[in-house]
N, C-alpha and C positions, 0 to 999 in steps of 0.2 A: 504494500500500500504506500509506503514511503516513496517508492520509485514513481508511482503515479503522481503523487503530490509534487515531487521534484520536476517531473516533466511539465506539469501544469504551470508551475512557477516559472520555469524557463520560458515556456511559450508566452506567458503573461508578460514577462520582462521583455521578450522580443517584440511583442505587440506594442508595449509602451515605448520602446526605443524607436519603432517605426513611426508612431504618432509624433514623438518628439522630433524626429528627423523631418517629418512632413512640415512641422511648424518652422523648423530652422530653414528648410528649403524655401518655404513661402516668404519668410522674412528676408532671406538673402536675395531672392528675386526682386522683392520690392526695393531693397536697398540698392541693388544694381541698377534698376530702372531710374530711381531718383538720382543716383550718382551720374548716370549717363546723361540725364537731362541737365544736370548742373555743369558737367564737364563738356557736354556736346561732342563727345568722342567715345567710340567703342575701344579705342586703343590707348586711352589714358591709363597710367599705372594703377590707379585705384580701381577703375572698372575691371581691368584685367585681374587684379588681385581678388576682387569679390567674385568674379566669374570662375576663377580657379578654385576658390573655396566652395562655391556652389557645385562645381563638377565633382569635387571630393564627396560632398554630402549626398549628391544624387547617386554616386557609385555605392556609398555606404548604405543608402536606403534600398537600393536594388539588391544588395547582398543580403540584407536582413528580411526583405519582403518577398524575395523570390519572384518579383514581378519583372516583366520585360519593359514596361513603360510606367511613367508617373501620370 
């Protein structure tokens, strides 16, 4: 029975992590959009930095969710 509980807890933690990552991804997207509007450039250092972080978070999300798309 303890094994079942551990599996459930692990799955619950993974689900919580996915939700948290979804929130982080949404916030980073918004931040990137706002920064782009301020900088008026997709190639400014800060926009590229945010975009790179966003890529990492999307990859992490896909790893935990097992989904092909967001």
